[in-house]
C-alpha positions in Angstrom: -13.6 -4.5 2.7 -10.1 -4.3 4.2 -9.9 -4.4 8.0 -7.4 -2.1 9.6 -4.5 -4.1 11.0 -5.5 -7.4 9.3 -3.2 -9.1 6.8 -4.5 -9.1 3.2 -3.3 -10.3 -0.2 -2.6 -7.8 -3.0 -0.9 -7.5 -6.4 1.9 -5.0 -6.8 1.0 -2.6 -9.6 3.8 -0.1 -9.4 6.9 0.7 -7.3 8.1 4.3 -7.4 11.7 4.9 -6.1 12.1 8.0 -3.9 15.7 7.8 -2.8 15.9 6.0 0.5 12.1 5.1 0.3 9.8 3.6 -2.3 6.1 4.1 -2.9 4.4 0.7 -3.4 1.1 0.7 -5.2 -0.9 -2.5 -4.8 -4.4 -3.7 -5.6 -6.5 -5.8 -3.3 -10.0 -6.5 -4.6 -11.3 -3.1 -5.7 -8.9 -1.2 -3.4 -5.8 0.6 -4.6 -3.4 1.1 -1.7 -0.2 3.1 -1.5 2.4 2.2 1.1 5.8 3.9 1.8 8.6 1.3 2.2 12.1 1.9 3.5 15.1 0.6 1.6 15.1 -1.4 -1.5 12.1 -3.7 -1.8 12.6 -7.1 -3.5 9.1 -6.9 -5.0 8.2 -6.1 -8.6 5.1 -5.2 -10.5 2.8 -8.2 -10.9 3.9 -9.9 -7.7 1.2 -11.2 -5.5 2.0 -10.9 -1.8 0.4 -11.0 1.6 0.7 -7.6 3.4 -0.1 -6.2 6.8 0.0 -2.8 8.4 -0.1 -0.9 11.7 -3.6 0.6 11.9 -2.3 3.4 14.1 -0.2 4.7 11.2 -2.9 4.8 8.5 -4.0 7.9 6.6 -7.4 7.8 4.9 -8.4 10.0 1.9 -11.8 10.4 0.2 -12.4 10.4 -3.6 -11.4 14.0 -3.9 -8.1 13.4 -2.2 -9.0 15.1 1.1 -7.9 13.4 4.3 -10.6 11.7 6.3 -10.3 12.2 10.0 
């Protein structure tokens, strides 16, 4: 299980450009995670990287796509 705020390793599956931001889809164990990145990331699909995040800025969703409070 991923712990909020703790660094983890993941493999980049897809990068979607959205103008000044990019959606980064990465897989860590059985988890598929989407992150919004500013600017032009230097990552590409297939890259393995260590990532971290600010737990205060997370949004969780259930299997139906509804936000979990």
